[in-house]
N, CA, C and O atoms as CSV, one atom per row, in Angstrom:
chain,resi,resn,atom,element,x,y,z
A,1,UNK,N,N,0.843,-1.169,0.000
A,1,UNK,CA,C,0.000,0.000,0.000
A,1,UNK,C,C,0.893,1.237,0.000
A,1,UNK,O,O,1.957,1.254,0.618
A,2,UNK,N,N,0.438,2.270,-0.704
A,2,UNK,CA,C,1.205,3.509,-0.798
A,2,UNK,C,C,0.248,4.690,-0.724
A,2,UNK,O,O,-0.768,4.715,-1.419
A,3,UNK,N,N,0.571,5.665,0.116
A,3,UNK,CA,C,-0.206,6.899,0.197
A,3,UNK,C,C,-0.089,7.641,-1.124
A,3,UNK,O,O,1.008,7.762,-1.669
A,4,UNK,N,N,-1.211,8.142,-1.651
A,4,UNK,CA,C,-1.182,8.874,-2.903
A,4,UNK,C,C,-1.415,10.368,-2.723
A,4,UNK,O,O,-0.553,11.169,-3.085
A,5,UNK,N,N,-2.563,10.762,-2.168
A,5,UNK,CA,C,-2.845,12.187,-2.018
A,5,UNK,C,C,-4.055,12.402,-1.110
A,5,UNK,O,O,-4.767,11.463,-0.755
A,6,UNK,N,N,-4.262,13.662,-0.748
A,6,UNK,CA,C,-5.456,14.099,-0.047
A,6,UNK,C,C,-6.191,15.046,-0.982
A,6,UNK,O,O,-5.578,15.958,-1.537
A,7,UNK,N,N,-7.486,14.851,-1.169
A,7,UNK,CA,C,-8.264,15.699,-2.060
A,7,UNK,C,C,-9.064,16.708,-1.255
A,7,UNK,O,O,-9.682,16.367,-0.247
A,8,UNK,N,N,-9.043,17.967,-1.718
A,8,UNK,CA,C,-9.905,19.000,-1.165
A,8,UNK,C,C,-10.601,19.704,-2.329
A,8,UNK,O,O,-9.989,19.980,-3.361
A,9,UNK,N,N,-11.870,19.984,-2.146
A,9,UNK,CA,C,-12.636,20.702,-3.165
A,9,UNK,C,C,-12.405,22.194,-2.994
A,9,UNK,O,O,-12.325,22.703,-1.876
A,10,UNK,N,N,-12.299,22.886,-4.124
A,10,UNK,CA,C,-12.091,24.334,-4.087
A,10,UNK,C,C,-13.143,25.015,-4.954
A,10,UNK,O,O,-13.474,24.534,-6.037
A,11,UNK,N,N,-13.653,26.118,-4.476
A,11,UNK,CA,C,-14.670,26.873,-5.214
A,11,UNK,C,C,-14.035,27.763,-6.275
A,11,UNK,O,O,-14.501,27.801,-7.414
A,12,UNK,N,N,-12.975,28.477,-5.908
A,12,UNK,CA,C,-12.305,29.414,-6.809
A,12,UNK,C,C,-10.886,28.901,-7.062
A,12,UNK,O,O,-10.016,29.002,-6.198
A,13,UNK,N,N,-10.666,28.352,-8.252
A,13,UNK,CA,C,-9.373,27.743,-8.577
A,13,UNK,C,C,-8.235,28.753,-8.468
A,13,UNK,O,O,-7.173,28.431,-7.934
A,14,UNK,N,N,-8.442,29.963,-8.966
A,14,UNK,CA,C,-7.373,30.971,-8.927
A,14,UNK,C,C,-7.018,31.364,-7.494
A,14,UNK,O,O,-5.841,31.498,-7.160
A,15,UNK,N,N,-8.023,31.548,-6.656
A,15,UNK,CA,C,-7.769,31.889,-5.251
A,15,UNK,C,C,-7.054,30.740,-4.549
A,15,UNK,O,O,-6.143,30.964,-3.752
A,16,UNK,N,N,-7.467,29.510,-4.846
A,16,UNK,CA,C,-6.821,28.342,-4.234
A,16,UNK,C,C,-5.363,28.246,-4.653
A,16,UNK,O,O,-4.496,28.007,-3.812
A,17,UNK,N,N,-5.074,28.429,-5.951
A,17,UNK,CA,C,-3.690,28.359,-6.417
A,17,UNK,C,C,-2.850,29.499,-5.856
A,17,UNK,O,O,-1.674,29.305,-5.548
A,18,UNK,N,N,-3.435,30.684,-5.719
A,18,UNK,CA,C,-2.703,31.799,-5.115
A,18,UNK,C,C,-2.319,31.456,-3.681
A,18,UNK,O,O,-1.213,31.767,-3.240
A,19,UNK,N,N,-3.236,30.814,-2.950
A,19,UNK,CA,C,-2.944,30.427,-1.577
A,19,UNK,C,C,-1.909,29.307,-1.520
A,19,UNK,O,O,-0.849,29.469,-0.914
A,20,UNK,N,N,-2.213,28.172,-2.150
A,20,UNK,CA,C,-1.354,26.997,-2.030
A,20,UNK,C,C,0.010,27.180,-2.701
A,20,UNK,O,O,1.017,26.704,-2.176
A,21,UNK,N,N,0.059,27.852,-3.835
A,21,UNK,CA,C,1.330,27.984,-4.577
A,21,UNK,C,C,2.059,29.282,-4.232
A,21,UNK,O,O,3.198,29.246,-3.765
A,22,UNK,N,N,1.414,30.424,-4.458
A,22,UNK,CA,C,2.087,31.705,-4.252
A,22,UNK,C,C,2.401,31.962,-2.778
A,22,UNK,O,O,3.527,32.328,-2.438
A,23,UNK,N,N,1.421,31.773,-1.912
A,23,UNK,CA,C,1.623,32.081,-0.493
A,23,UNK,C,C,2.291,30.935,0.263
A,23,UNK,O,O,3.279,31.152,0.964
A,24,UNK,N,N,1.761,29.717,0.128
A,24,UNK,CA,C,2.278,28.592,0.902
A,24,UNK,C,C,3.535,27.983,0.289
A,24,UNK,O,O,4.357,27.426,1.017
A,25,UNK,N,N,3.706,28.074,-1.029
A,25,UNK,CA,C,4.929,27.600,-1.668
A,25,UNK,C,C,4.862,26.212,-2.289
A,25,UNK,O,O,5.894,25.667,-2.681
A,26,UNK,N,N,3.658,25.621,-2.387
A,26,UNK,CA,C,3.555,24.326,-3.060
A,26,UNK,C,C,3.708,24.526,-4.570
A,26,UNK,O,O,3.561,25.637,-5.080
A,27,UNK,N,N,4.004,23.437,-5.270
A,27,UNK,CA,C,4.172,23.489,-6.720
A,27,UNK,C,C,3.143,22.591,-7.387
A,27,UNK,O,O,2.772,21.545,-6.854
A,28,UNK,N,N,2.682,23.020,-8.577
A,28,UNK,CA,C,1.769,22.188,-9.363
A,28,UNK,C,C,2.585,21.054,-9.976
A,28,UNK,O,O,3.546,21.293,-10.707
A,29,UNK,N,N,2.194,19.828,-9.672
A,29,UNK,CA,C,2.859,18.645,-10.217
A,29,UNK,C,C,2.234,18.288,-11.561
A,29,UNK,O,O,2.931,17.995,-12.532
A,30,UNK,N,N,0.901,18.319,-11.591
A,30,UNK,CA,C,0.195,18.077,-12.845
A,30,UNK,C,C,-1.233,18.593,-12.708
A,30,UNK,O,O,-1.772,18.716,-11.608
A,31,UNK,N,N,-1.824,18.888,-13.857
A,31,UNK,CA,C,-3.207,19.358,-13.889
A,31,UNK,C,C,-3.916,18.695,-15.052
A,31,UNK,O,O,-3.363,18.557,-16.144
A,32,UNK,N,N,-5.146,18.290,-14.801
A,32,UNK,CA,C,-5.953,17.671,-15.854
A,32,UNK,C,C,-7.315,18.338,-15.836
A,32,UNK,O,O,-8.022,18.300,-14.829
A,33,UNK,N,N,-7.684,18.955,-16.967
A,33,UNK,CA,C,-9.000,19.561,-17.117
A,33,UNK,C,C,-9.887,18.573,-17.861
A,33,UNK,O,O,-9.532,18.109,-18.944
A,34,UNK,N,N,-11.030,18.253,-17.288
A,34,UNK,CA,C,-11.967,17.302,-17.871
A,34,UNK,C,C,-13.146,18.084,-18.452
A,34,UNK,O,O,-14.117,18.377,-17.754
A,35,UNK,N,N,-13.046,18.414,-19.727
A,35,UNK,CA,C,-14.050,19.235,-20.408
A,35,UNK,C,C,-15.446,18.608,-20.316
A,35,UNK,O,O,-16.416,19.294,-19.995
A,36,UNK,N,N,-15.542,17.314,-20.598
A,36,UNK,CA,C,-16.849,16.651,-20.604
A,36,UNK,C,C,-17.493,16.676,-19.210
A,36,UNK,O,O,-18.690,16.935,-19.083
A,37,UNK,N,N,-16.706,16.410,-18.178
A,37,UNK,CA,C,-17.227,16.409,-16.817
A,37,UNK,C,C,-17.231,17.781,-16.175
A,37,UNK,O,O,-17.810,17.962,-15.103
A,38,UNK,N,N,-16.588,18.758,-16.819
A,38,UNK,CA,C,-16.517,20.151,-16.371
A,38,UNK,C,C,-15.886,20.280,-14.983
A,38,UNK,O,O,-16.435,20.916,-14.084
A,39,UNK,N,N,-14.716,19.657,-14.840
A,39,UNK,CA,C,-13.968,19.790,-13.598
A,39,UNK,C,C,-12.470,19.723,-13.901
A,39,UNK,O,O,-12.050,19.239,-14.952
A,40,UNK,N,N,-11.684,20.221,-12.953
A,40,UNK,CA,C,-10.227,20.179,-13.044
A,40,UNK,C,C,-9.669,19.480,-11.822
A,40,UNK,O,O,-10.187,19.625,-10.715
A,41,UNK,N,N,-8.601,18.716,-12.036
A,41,UNK,CA,C,-7.841,18.104,-10.949
A,41,UNK,C,C,-6.442,18.686,-11.013
A,41,UNK,O,O,-5.772,18.609,-12.043
A,42,UNK,N,N,-6.003,19.271,-9.902
A,42,UNK,CA,C,-4.689,19.895,-9.839
A,42,UNK,C,C,-3.937,19.260,-8.678
A,42,UNK,O,O,-4.373,19.339,-7.529
A,43,UNK,N,N,-2.812,18.636,-8.981
A,43,UNK,CA,C,-2.020,17.967,-7.954
A,43,UNK,C,C,-0.852,18.854,-7.556
A,43,UNK,O,O,-0.104,19.337,-8.406
A,44,UNK,N,N,-0.705,19.061,-6.249
A,44,UNK,CA,C,0.327,19.932,-5.689
A,44,UNK,C,C,1.217,19.147,-4.738
A,44,UNK,O,O,0.801,18.146,-4.154
A,45,UNK,N,N,2.455,19.622,-4.594
A,45,UNK,CA,C,3.363,19.026,-3.617
A,45,UNK,C,C,4.365,20.083,-3.175
A,45,UNK,O,O,4.594,21.074,-3.868
A,46,UNK,N,N,4.951,19.853,-2.018
A,46,UNK,CA,C,6.029,20.726,-1.551
A,46,UNK,C,C,7.242,20.505,-2.450
A,46,UNK,O,O,7.463,19.389,-2.919
A,47,UNK,N,N,8.029,21.549,-2.696
A,47,UNK,CA,C,9.209,21.396,-3.553
A,47,UNK,C,C,10.097,20.246,-3.080
A,47,UNK,O,O,10.480,20.181,-1.912
A,48,UNK,N,N,10.415,19.343,-4.003
A,48,UNK,CA,C,11.283,18.220,-3.684
A,48,UNK,C,C,10.608,17.072,-2.968
A,48,UNK,O,O,11.276,16.104,-2.603
A,49,UNK,N,N,9.291,17.149,-2.753
A,49,UNK,CA,C,8.589,16.093,-2.013
A,49,UNK,C,C,7.295,15.727,-2.730
A,49,UNK,O,O,6.204,16.023,-2.243
A,50,UNK,N,N,7.418,15.088,-3.877
A,50,UNK,CA,C,6.248,14.729,-4.666
A,50,UNK,C,C,5.505,13.521,-4.108
A,50,UNK,O,O,4.450,13.158,-4.628
A,51,UNK,N,N,6.027,12.897,-3.072
A,51,UNK,CA,C,5.372,11.729,-2.474
A,51,UNK,C,C,4.089,12.104,-1.740
A,51,UNK,O,O,3.136,11.325,-1.733
A,52,UNK,N,N,4.050,13.268,-1.132
A,52,UNK,CA,C,2.875,13.713,-0.379
A,52,UNK,C,C,2.182,14.803,-1.176
A,52,UNK,O,O,2.645,15.943,-1.222
A,53,UNK,N,N,1.066,14.444,-1.804
A,53,UNK,CA,C,0.392,15.388,-2.696
A,53,UNK,C,C,-0.979,15.791,-2.172
A,53,UNK,O,O,-1.638,15.051,-1.441
A,54,UNK,N,N,-1.383,16.992,-2.574
A,54,UNK,CA,C,-2.724,17.493,-2.339
A,54,UNK,C,C,-3.383,17.605,-3.713
A,54,UNK,O,O,-2.816,18.190,-4.636
A,55,UNK,N,N,-4.567,17.048,-3.840
A,55,UNK,CA,C,-5.330,17.164,-5.080
A,55,UNK,C,C,-6.421,18.208,-4.877
A,55,UNK,O,O,-7.304,18.032,-4.038
A,56,UNK,N,N,-6.360,19.287,-5.638
A,56,UNK,CA,C,-7.428,20.270,-5.630
A,56,UNK,C,C,-8.430,19.868,-6.702
A,56,UNK,O,O,-8.057,19.673,-7.858
A,57,UNK,N,N,-9.690,19.745,-6.328
A,57,UNK,CA,C,-10.743,19.427,-7.282
A,57,UNK,C,C,-11.614,20.658,-7.454
A,57,UNK,O,O,-12.217,21.146,-6.498
A,58,UNK,N,N,-11.674,21.156,-8.691
A,58,UNK,CA,C,-12.472,22.340,-8.985
A,58,UNK,C,C,-13.583,21.949,-9.955
A,58,UNK,O,O,-13.325,21.611,-11.111
A,59,UNK,N,N,-14.830,21.999,-9.466
A,59,UNK,CA,C,-16.006,21.736,-10.302
A,59,UNK,C,C,-16.432,23.066,-10.904
A,59,UNK,O,O,-16.878,23.962,-10.187
A,60,UNK,N,N,-16.297,23.195,-12.205
A,60,UNK,CA,C,-16.440,24.480,-12.888
A,60,UNK,C,C,-17.767,25.177,-12.651
A,60,UNK,O,O,-17.801,26.399,-12.504
A,61,UNK,N,N,-18.849,24.437,-12.612
A,61,UNK,CA,C,-20.174,25.049,-12.544
A,61,UNK,C,C,-20.761,25.068,-11.134
A,61,UNK,O,O,-21.937,25.388,-10.960
A,62,UNK,N,N,-19.975,24.736,-10.152
A,62,UNK,CA,C,-20.469,24.672,-8.782
A,62,UNK,C,C,-20.806,26.069,-8.258
A,62,UNK,O,O,-19.993,26.988,-8.362
A,63,UNK,N,N,-21.983,26.221,-7.705
A,63,UNK,CA,C,-22.415,27.489,-7.119
A,63,UNK,C,C,-22.423,27.433,-5.590
A,63,UNK,O,O,-22.465,28.474,-4.935
A,64,UNK,N,N,-22.385,26.229,-5.018
A,64,UNK,CA,C,-22.464,26.115,-3.561
A,64,UNK,C,C,-21.108,26.404,-2.917
A,64,UNK,O,O,-20.055,26.183,-3.515
A,65,UNK,N,N,-21.164,26.894,-1.703
A,65,UNK,CA,C,-19.949,27.090,-0.918
A,65,UNK,C,C,-19.684,25.818,-0.138
A,65,UNK,O,O,-20.613,25.181,0.359
A,66,UNK,N,N,-18.424,25.450,-0.032
A,66,UNK,CA,C,-18.077,24.265,0.737
A,66,UNK,C,C,-17.919,24.663,2.194
A,66,UNK,O,O,-17.301,25.680,2.511
A,67,UNK,N,N,-18.481,23.854,3.073
A,67,UNK,CA,C,-18.310,24.106,4.504
A,67,UNK,C,C,-17.306,23.102,5.034
A,67,UNK,O,O,-17.112,22.030,4.461
A,68,UNK,N,N,-16.673,23.465,6.133
A,68,UNK,CA,C,-15.682,22.558,6.690
A,68,UNK,C,C,-16.377,21.393,7.376
A,68,UNK,O,O,-17.358,21.577,8.096
A,69,UNK,N,N,-15.871,20.222,7.152
A,69,UNK,CA,C,-16.397,19.042,7.815
A,69,UNK,C,C,-15.524,18.727,9.016
A,69,UNK,O,O,-14.298,18.735,8.908
A,70,UNK,N,N,-16.122,18.456,10.133
A,70,UNK,CA,C,-15.347,18.172,11.333
A,70,UNK,C,C,-14.671,16.807,11.240
A,70,UNK,O,O,-13.821,16.485,12.070
A,71,UNK,N,N,-15.035,15.998,10.239
A,71,UNK,CA,C,-14.350,14.720,10.071
A,71,UNK,C,C,-13.022,14.896,9.350
A,71,UNK,O,O,-12.269,13.932,9.206
A,72,UNK,N,N,-12.721,16.101,8.897
A,72,UNK,CA,C,-11.428,16.399,8.284
A,72,UNK,C,C,-10.702,17.350,9.208
A,72,UNK,O,O,-11.241,18.399,9.563
A,73,UNK,N,N,-9.484,17.004,9.607
A,73,UNK,CA,C,-8.743,17.841,10.539
A,73,UNK,C,C,-7.970,18.941,9.850
A,73,UNK,O,O,-8.396,20.096,9.858
A,74,UNK,N,N,-6.824,18.599,9.244
A,74,UNK,CA,C,-5.989,19.610,8.608
A,74,UNK,C,C,-4.936,18.947,7.729
A,74,UNK,O,O,-4.693,17.744,7.820
A,75,UNK,N,N,-4.324,19.754,6.884
A,75,UNK,CA,C,-3.118,19.352,6.160
A,75,UNK,C,C,-1.949,19.881,6.978
A,75,UNK,O,O,-2.059,20.951,7.576
A,76,UNK,N,N,-0.839,19.164,7.022
A,76,UNK,CA,C,0.314,19.607,7.814
A,76,UNK,C,C,1.562,19.618,6.944
A,76,UNK,O,O,1.796,18.707,6.149
A,77,UNK,N,N,2.367,20.679,7.114
A,77,UNK,CA,C,3.634,20.824,6.394
A,77,UNK,C,C,4.737,21.233,7.359
A,77,UNK,O,O,4.542,22.091,8.221
A,78,UNK,N,N,5.898,20.606,7.202
A,78,UNK,CA,C,7.085,21.020,7.945
A,78,UNK,C,C,7.741,22.143,7.147
A,78,UNK,O,O,7.843,22.062,5.922
A,79,UNK,N,N,8.187,23.191,7.843
A,79,UNK,CA,C,8.810,24.336,7.180
A,79,UNK,C,C,10.183,24.602,7.789
A,79,UNK,O,O,10.437,24.270,8.947
A,80,UNK,N,N,11.061,25.203,6.996
A,80,UNK,CA,C,12.423,25.495,7.464
A,80,UNK,C,C,12.445,26.577,8.527
A,80,UNK,O,O,13.229,26.492,9.473
A,81,UNK,N,N,11.596,27.600,8.392
A,81,UNK,CA,C,11.565,28.695,9.362
A,81,UNK,C,C,10.116,29.146,9.510
A,81,UNK,O,O,9.559,29.781,8.614
A,82,UNK,N,N,9.515,28.813,10.640
A,82,UNK,CA,C,8.103,29.094,10.874
A,82,UNK,C,C,7.804,30.586,10.820
A,82,UNK,O,O,6.746,30.988,10.336
A,83,UNK,N,N,8.727,31.411,11.313
A,83,UNK,CA,C,8.501,32.858,11.313
A,83,UNK,C,C,8.538,33.426,9.903
A,83,UNK,O,O,7.680,34.231,9.540
A,84,UNK,N,N,9.513,33.021,9.107
A,84,UNK,CA,C,9.596,33.501,7.725
A,84,UNK,C,C,8.391,33.034,6.916
A,84,UNK,O,O,7.862,33.781,6.093
A,85,UNK,N,N,7.958,31.796,7.152
A,85,UNK,CA,C,6.792,31.275,6.443
A,85,UNK,C,C,5.554,32.091,6.791
A,85,UNK,O,O,4.785,32.458,5.903
A,86,UNK,N,N,5.354,32.378,8.079
A,86,UNK,CA,C,4.194,33.162,8.491
A,86,UNK,C,C,4.273,34.597,7.969
A,86,UNK,O,O,3.252,35.162,7.578
A,87,UNK,N,N,5.461,35.191,7.955
A,87,UNK,CA,C,5.632,36.535,7.388
A,87,UNK,C,C,5.236,36.555,5.918
A,87,UNK,O,O,4.570,37.484,5.461
A,88,UNK,N,N,5.648,35.525,5.175
A,88,UNK,CA,C,5.298,35.434,3.754
A,88,UNK,C,C,3.788,35.321,3.580
A,88,UNK,O,O,3.210,35.976,2.712
A,89,UNK,N,N,3.149,34.494,4.402
A,89,UNK,CA,C,1.705,34.341,4.315
A,89,UNK,C,C,0.982,35.655,4.618
A,89,UNK,O,O,0.038,36.021,3.918
A,90,UNK,N,N,1.418,36.352,5.645
A,90,UNK,CA,C,0.814,37.644,5.989
A,90,UNK,C,C,0.987,38.626,4.830
A,90,UNK,O,O,0.070,39.387,4.523
A,91,UNK,N,N,2.150,38.615,4.189
A,91,UNK,CA,C,2.395,39.486,3.040
A,91,UNK,C,C,1.438,39.189,1.890
A,91,UNK,O,O,1.166,40.060,1.064
A,92,UNK,N,N,0.932,37.968,1.839
A,92,UNK,CA,C,-0.052,37.574,0.821
A,92,UNK,C,C,-1.484,37.790,1.307
A,92,UNK,O,O,-2.431,37.368,0.644
A,93,UNK,N,N,-1.651,38.443,2.460
A,93,UNK,CA,C,-2.984,38.733,2.973
A,93,UNK,C,C,-3.636,37.577,3.709
A,93,UNK,O,O,-4.849,37.586,3.920
A,94,UNK,N,N,-2.850,36.581,4.102
A,94,UNK,CA,C,-3.383,35.407,4.803
A,94,UNK,C,C,-3.396,35.680,6.309
A,94,UNK,O,O,-2.408,36.162,6.865
A,95,UNK,N,N,-4.496,35.376,6.953
A,95,UNK,CA,C,-4.613,35.506,8.407
A,95,UNK,C,C,-3.932,34.318,9.066
A,95,UNK,O,O,-4.148,33.171,8.674
A,96,UNK,N,N,-3.109,34.598,10.071
A,96,UNK,CA,C,-2.499,33.533,10.871
A,96,UNK,C,C,-3.478,33.251,12.008
A,96,UNK,O,O,-3.558,34.026,12.961
A,97,UNK,N,N,-4.225,32.147,11.914
A,97,UNK,CA,C,-5.258,31.847,12.900
A,97,UNK,C,C,-4.679,31.443,14.245
A,97,UNK,O,O,-5.205,31.823,15.291
A,98,UNK,N,N,-3.614,30.686,14.223
A,98,UNK,CA,C,-2.906,30.308,15.449
A,98,UNK,C,C,-1.449,30.672,15.216
A,98,UNK,O,O,-0.722,29.922,14.564
A,99,UNK,N,N,-1.008,31.819,15.743
A,99,UNK,CA,C,0.366,32.269,15.521
A,99,UNK,C,C,1.391,31.332,16.162
A,99,UNK,O,O,1.071,30.618,17.113
A,100,UNK,N,N,2.619,31.332,15.646
A,100,UNK,CA,C,3.673,30.458,16.185
A,100,UNK,C,C,4.304,31.034,17.460
A,100,UNK,O,O,5.508,31.290,17.501
A,101,UNK,N,N,3.491,31.232,18.488
A,101,UNK,CA,C,3.995,31.807,19.741
A,101,UNK,C,C,5.091,30.953,20.361
A,101,UNK,O,O,5.972,31.467,21.050
A,102,UNK,N,N,5.035,29.648,20.116
A,102,UNK,CA,C,5.999,28.719,20.683
A,102,UNK,C,C,7.202,28.489,19.772
A,102,UNK,O,O,8.076,27.683,20.093
A,103,UNK,N,N,7.255,29.196,18.629
A,103,UNK,CA,C,8.357,29.002,17.693
A,103,UNK,C,C,8.302,27.677,16.969
A,103,UNK,O,O,9.275,27.269,16.336
A,104,UNK,N,N,7.158,26.995,17.058
A,104,UNK,CA,C,7.076,25.647,16.497
A,104,UNK,C,C,5.860,25.407,15.599
A,104,UNK,O,O,5.988,24.782,14.547
A,105,UNK,N,N,4.678,25.897,16.003
A,105,UNK,CA,C,3.452,25.523,15.308
A,105,UNK,C,C,2.595,26.740,15.013
A,105,UNK,O,O,2.466,27.649,15.834
A,106,UNK,N,N,1.999,26.736,13.796
A,106,UNK,CA,C,1.043,27.770,13.406
A,106,UNK,C,C,-0.055,27.116,12.577
A,106,UNK,O,O,0.137,26.040,12.011
A,107,UNK,N,N,-1.207,27.778,12.512
A,107,UNK,CA,C,-2.310,27.329,11.661
A,107,UNK,C,C,-2.828,28.499,10.840
A,107,UNK,O,O,-2.923,29.627,11.324
A,108,UNK,N,N,-3.161,28.205,9.579
A,108,UNK,CA,C,-3.816,29.155,8.684
A,108,UNK,C,C,-4.961,28.417,8.006
A,108,UNK,O,O,-5.114,27.207,8.178
A,109,UNK,N,N,-5.762,29.140,7.239
A,109,UNK,CA,C,-6.860,28.522,6.489
A,109,UNK,C,C,-6.771,28.941,5.029
A,109,UNK,O,O,-6.405,30.070,4.705
A,110,UNK,N,N,-7.116,27.999,4.162
A,110,UNK,CA,C,-7.151,28.276,2.719
A,110,UNK,C,C,-8.401,29.088,2.394
A,110,UNK,O,O,-9.260,29.262,3.259
A,111,UNK,N,N,-8.520,29.589,1.162
A,111,UNK,CA,C,-9.740,30.314,0.785
A,111,UNK,C,C,-11.005,29.455,0.921
A,111,UNK,O,O,-12.104,29.995,1.041
A,112,UNK,N,N,-10.860,28.136,0.903
A,112,UNK,CA,C,-11.999,27.241,1.064
A,112,UNK,C,C,-12.123,26.710,2.488
A,112,UNK,O,O,-12.826,25.729,2.734
A,113,UNK,N,N,-11.435,27.366,3.425
A,113,UNK,CA,C,-11.545,27.085,4.857
A,113,UNK,C,C,-10.895,25.768,5.267
A,113,UNK,O,O,-11.271,25.195,6.289
A,114,UNK,N,N,-9.926,25.275,4.491
A,114,UNK,CA,C,-9.178,24.082,4.870
A,114,UNK,C,C,-8.100,24.510,5.861
A,114,UNK,O,O,-7.337,25.437,5.590
A,115,UNK,N,N,-8.037,23.845,6.991
A,115,UNK,CA,C,-7.045,24.162,8.013
A,115,UNK,C,C,-5.680,23.597,7.603
A,115,UNK,O,O,-5.565,22.430,7.227
A,116,UNK,N,N,-4.652,24.446,7.682
A,116,UNK,CA,C,-3.286,24.069,7.331
A,116,UNK,C,C,-2.402,24.264,8.565
A,116,UNK,O,O,-2.308,25.366,9.106
A,117,UNK,N,N,-1.762,23.189,8.998
A,117,UNK,CA,C,-0.838,23.261,10.130
A,117,UNK,C,C,0.585,23.400,9.591
A,117,UNK,O,O,0.986,22.676,8.680
A,118,UNK,N,N,1.337,24.329,10.157
A,118,UNK,CA,C,2.739,24.539,9.806
A,118,UNK,C,C,3.580,24.196,11.017
A,118,UNK,O,O,3.337,24.708,12.109
A,119,UNK,N,N,4.579,23.324,10.833
A,119,UNK,CA,C,5.430,22.879,11.932
A,119,UNK,C,C,6.888,23.199,11.625
A,119,UNK,O,O,7.377,22.925,10.529
A,120,UNK,N,N,7.564,23.772,12.586
A,120,UNK,CA,C,8.975,24.112,12.450
A,120,UNK,C,C,9.815,22.848,12.336
A,120,UNK,O,O,9.658,21.918,13.128
A,121,UNK,N,N,10.697,22.815,11.362
A,121,UNK,CA,C,11.629,21.696,11.215
A,121,UNK,C,C,12.604,21.704,12.395
A,121,UNK,O,O,13.102,22.759,12.787
A,122,UNK,N,N,12.868,20.539,12.951
A,122,UNK,CA,C,13.820,20.439,14.063
A,122,UNK,C,C,13.255,21.024,15.342
A,122,UNK,O,O,12.061,20.927,15.621
A,123,UNK,N,N,14.145,21.633,16.111
A,123,UNK,CA,C,13.755,22.225,17.389
A,123,UNK,C,C,12.991,23.527,17.174
A,123,UNK,O,O,13.182,24.204,16.164
A,124,UNK,N,N,12.118,23.880,18.132
A,124,UNK,CA,C,11.403,25.152,18.024
A,124,UNK,C,C,12.376,26.325,17.986
A,124,UNK,O,O,13.446,26.280,18.594
A,125,UNK,N,N,11.991,27.379,17.261
A,125,UNK,CA,C,12.768,28.615,17.266
A,125,UNK,C,C,12.513,29.346,18.576
A,125,UNK,O,O,11.500,29.114,19.236
A,126,UNK,N,N,13.432,30.226,18.948
A,126,UNK,CA,C,13.222,31.046,20.145
A,126,UNK,C,C,11.955,31.882,19.957
A,126,UNK,O,O,11.751,32.462,18.890
A,127,UNK,N,N,11.101,31.950,20.983
A,127,UNK,CA,C,9.912,32.796,20.866
A,127,UNK,C,C,10.304,34.226,20.492
A,127,UNK,O,O,11.274,34.775,21.014
A,128,UNK,N,N,9.525,34.822,19.573
A,128,UNK,CA,C,9.857,36.156,19.069
A,128,UNK,C,C,8.582,36.938,18.767
A,128,UNK,O,O,7.526,36.366,18.495
A,129,UNK,N,N,8.710,38.233,18.821
A,129,UNK,CA,C,7.619,39.130,18.431
A,129,UNK,C,C,7.613,39.265,16.916
A,129,UNK,O,O,8.663,39.123,16.290
A,130,UNK,N,N,6.481,39.531,16.317
A,130,UNK,CA,C,5.198,39.856,16.956
A,130,UNK,C,C,4.391,38.631,17.353
A,130,UNK,O,O,3.291,38.752,17.892
A,131,UNK,N,N,4.935,37.458,17.086
A,131,UNK,CA,C,4.196,36.213,17.252
A,131,UNK,C,C,3.846,35.915,18.701
A,131,UNK,O,O,2.744,35.444,18.980
A,132,UNK,N,N,4.758,36.178,19.626
A,132,UNK,CA,C,4.536,35.847,21.042
A,132,UNK,C,C,3.295,36.554,21.577
A,132,UNK,O,O,2.535,35.968,22.348
A,133,UNK,N,N,3.085,37.800,21.180
A,133,UNK,CA,C,1.973,38.598,21.698
A,133,UNK,C,C,0.683,38.459,20.893
A,133,UNK,O,O,-0.351,38.998,21.287
A,134,UNK,N,N,0.732,37.753,19.786
A,134,UNK,CA,C,-0.409,37.655,18.891
A,134,UNK,C,C,-1.437,36.661,19.416
A,134,UNK,O,O,-1.091,35.551,19.819
A,135,UNK,N,N,-2.696,37.067,19.407
A,135,UNK,CA,C,-3.793,36.199,19.839
A,135,UNK,C,C,-4.244,35.307,18.692
A,135,UNK,O,O,-3.967,35.597,17.528
A,136,UNK,N,N,-4.939,34.225,19.020
A,136,UNK,CA,C,-5.578,33.401,18.001
A,136,UNK,C,C,-6.679,34.208,17.314
A,136,UNK,O,O,-7.306,35.079,17.918
A,137,UNK,N,N,-6.895,33.894,16.037
A,137,UNK,CA,C,-7.955,34.545,15.258
A,137,UNK,C,C,-8.844,33.480,14.652
A,137,UNK,O,O,-8.356,32.624,13.914
A,138,UNK,N,N,-10.119,33.507,14.939
A,138,UNK,CA,C,-11.028,32.529,14.365
A,138,UNK,C,C,-10.732,31.131,14.873
A,138,UNK,O,O,-10.167,30.953,15.952
A,139,UNK,N,N,-11.118,30.148,14.087
A,139,UNK,CA,C,-10.853,28.771,14.468
A,139,UNK,C,C,-9.756,28.204,13.588
A,139,UNK,O,O,-9.503,28.697,12.489
A,140,UNK,N,N,-9.116,27.174,14.081
A,140,UNK,CA,C,-8.036,26.557,13.323
A,140,UNK,C,C,-8.099,25.080,13.494
A,140,UNK,O,O,-7.273,24.358,12.936
């Protein structure tokens, strides 16, 4: 048995790609547009780690908003520097729902409300501002 991917549905493909690729730093591995079925499948992975993929499914004609299901927890990524990663996300207009006050863990949400956990590689970084004083925002 081999893990293949986790699928999440996205309402706005461009907003999702801006979040996952531009802000979070994932790369598009492959994309398949299914004209007859009117949907797109976009596979993403962290640079250099194509083994763990996220599949974005975009149904072209969907008008409904997706709500978060409590049976789905979050996607998790290890990052080289939690503070730099969070700074980059903030620069892209992303809210840090659970700031990395401990120098180790943060949570953000995608445009489709998917919870993303960010974990510091190795040992936690020394606690630093503005993160130490930052309160949680919303749910994560």
